[in-house]
N, C-alpha and C positions, 0 to 999 in steps of 0.2 A: 502493500499500498504505502503511495505518495502522497504528501500530506504537508500543509503548510505547517514549518515549525513554531513551536510554542516558546516561552520562557521558561519552561518547566523542562523543557527538553535539553537545556543549558548544558548541565553537568555532564549527560550523556554525548553531546554533541561537541564538545571539548576532551573528551576522552576519545573518543573517535578519530576527532583530526587530529589529536597527538600520535595516535598509534598507527594512521596512514602514512604522518606525515614520516616518522621513523624509518618506515621502509625505502622510502629513496633519498632520505640525506643520511642513512648510518652510511659509513665512511667516506662522504664528502665532505661533511660539515662537523664541527665538535657537538658534541651530543648537548652540552649547554645551549644551543644556539636551536634545537629543535623538540627536545624535553628538559630541559631547565624550569625551574619555576617560573623565571622573571618569563620567560618564553609562553610557557602554559597561561602565565595572568594576562598575558598580552592578546592571546588567543581567547580567553576568556571575555577580556572586552570587546575585541572585535567582532564576536560572535552577536554579543550581549546587543550593541547597538546595531548589527545587521540584521537582529529579530524584532527590534523597535522601529527599524526608520521604514517609511511607506517608500521611500525611493528605492528599495531594495528585497528583493523576493529571496526568502530560504525554505528548502524543501527538505522533509526527511523521508526516507526509505526504511519501513518496519517489515521486521518478517517475525510473526509469533511475539507480538510486543516488543520488540529488540530493534533499537537504533541500529541499521545495518548499513545505512548511508546518507549523505548530507552532500545539497548543493546550493550556491548561491551566486544569482546574477543581480547587477545594478548597472545604469547607464554613469557611465565616469567620461568627465570630457565631451562628451554629448556623443559617445557609443556606448555602447551597448557589450558590456563585458561579464563572463561566464568566471567571476571571480574565485567559487570554491566548488568542486566534487572531488570526494572520496565517498569510500569504501573500506567498511572493517575488514581486513585481510582476513578474517574468518569467512565473510561472505564472498568471497572474490569467486568470479568465474559463475556468478548464481543469474546475471542477467540486471543487477542494480544499477550497476552503473549506466548501463542503456536505459532503463524507465528513467531514472533522475534526467539524465541527457536528451530523451525524449520529452519531457515532462518541460523542460526549460526549453527547448523547439517550441512546444505546441503556444507556450506562453508567449514565446516572441512572435511569433504565426496573428497570433491573437492583435499582438498590440500593434502589429504593422512593421516589425523588426525587421530589416534586409539583411541586415549583417553584424555580427559577433565578433568578438576579440576575444583570447586566452592566453596564459602566460603560462610555459610548462618549464620546469626545472629541465637543463640540459642533460644530466645524468638519469632521470624519471624516462627511461625510453617503453616501460609498461605503456603510461600514462599518454606519453607519444604516439603511441603503436595505435589504442585505444580512438584518439581525438582525430587520427589520417583517418581509419577506418570507420569515423563516423562523419564526414565528408571535410573534417577542417586542413587548408592549408596554411604554409609557410607567408608569413604578413610579407610582401617584397620590401613595404615602404620601410618596415620599421623589422628585421629578424631579430634582433634580439634584444632584450631588455634586461643587461648585466648578467645573470647567471641564469635567464630563462631566456628559452624560445618562445617567440610571439605568434600564436596561429589564429586563421580568421577564419567564420565560415558566412557562407553565404546562405542565409535561412531561406530553403527549400519555401514556395508556395508566397512569398514573400515581393511585392513589388512586380507583380506578373513573373514570376520565374515560374519552371514547369513546376507542377504539383499543386498550383493553387487551386 
């Protein structure tokens, strides 16, 4: 089940976010930068702000009453951004990431969003493969943002695109 996040989800969201990030940052960044108490606190503040903001959408994927995935998107600098998409490692390869992605794309289609962007850690090849399989392509105008690749998606069905 995909649903809108609520403040009561915050603890589970922060735990899932921290656990998922550890899978791709481990070995590339010091542990303190993705699992340290300051970083976990920053994550908590960010998720709490996102849940409470009208300009952002935060989605939760539940399986058997347990939070299995989270996604967030918001307009930044006039462009839609998929700011977060994480699936708990224990729930990988079960279609949860695709369900969350599809829910984001459906919202963009309803809102008339023609294009979206995201940033993915350069060493997170698992996520890169996922996004490429879902139609995202490297952004030729801005291929990198520090240690992250920038990808873009032409939203199907928006602005007269095929599938409308």
